[in-house]
N, C-alpha and C positions, 0 to 999 in steps of 0.2 A: 103685569101686562107684558107679553111675549112680543118681541119685534117682528118675528115672522111666524106664520102658522105652518103646520106641517104640510099642508096642501101646497104652499108656496114653494118649500123644499123639493117636493116631488115634481113640480113644474120645472123649476130650474134645472133639475137633473135630466128631464126630458129634452128640454132645449139644448142642453150641452151635448147630449147624444146626437141630436139632429144636426147640430152644426159641426160635429166632428167629421174629418175627412176619413172616408173609409181607407183601409190599408191596401196597397196595390197588390195585385195578384202576381206573384213570380211566376213567369213563364221559363222552363228551362230552355237554354239555347242549345241549339243542335250545332255541334262543332264538326265539321268535315272539311276536306280540301278545298271544296268549291264555296265555302261560307263567304269569304271576302271578294270572290271572283265572280259574283253573280248578279244579274240586273233583272229586276221585276218588269215584264212586259205588261202594260195595262193601259188605262186611260192616259192619254198624252204621250206614251211612249210606244212607238211602233217598232218593228224588228230592226229597221235600219239605224234608228236613233238608239236602240238598245245595244247594237253592236259597236257604234261610236262610244257610248258611255262606258261600255266594257273595255274598248281599247284604251280610253283616258285613264280609266282606273288602273289598268295594267301598267300603263307608262309611269303613272304616279308612283306605284308601289315598285317599279324596277324588275317586273317579272322577266322580260325578255333578257335583260342584263344578267340576272340571276341564273337564267337557264345556260346562257352563253359561258358564264364563269365556270359553272358546274359541268360543263360538257367534257372538260379534259381535266385530269390531275395537275395541280400546280404545286411545284416544290415550295416548301415553308419559306425558303430564302428568298424565292422570286414573289411569293405572295407578300412577304414583308415589304419588299422593295416597291411592288405595285401599289400597295396600301399607303406607303410613304409618298409616293408621287401623287396619288389621288388627293391625299391630304394637303400636299403643298400647292396643288392646282386650286383646290377649293379656297385655301387661305390667300392666295395670290388674287383670285377672282374677287374675293370680299375686300381686299385692300385697294384693288384698282376701282371697283364700284365707289368705295368710300372716297378715293382720291377725285374721280371724276365729279361726284356730287359736290365735293368741297370746291373744286374748280367753277362749277356751274353757279354755285351759291356765292362765290366772290365776283363772278362775271355780273350777275345780277345785281350786286351791290356797287357795281361800277368800277372795278379794278382792271 
């Protein structure tokens, strides 16, 4: 006596094929200079909102800052000094925010 008939095995293979997820189709990405700097206008996004979204995206990515820094040549020594200043300012701001947060936490505890 066989535990499974051959028709049962064929049926289980068909069920497995039906439940398996199809492979996603790979769509080639078109990479050009405006790839990350474009906003789709359509349902829920009019032209004015599209411009605001584009401005927000450019501000997040630092496009204006990059354009201004690339406008003129900067000596390597001055660039090193500028980057050092920017790093120090970022670190100072991070430490300052941490200190203010700690002070607020202590104040809430009653100190």
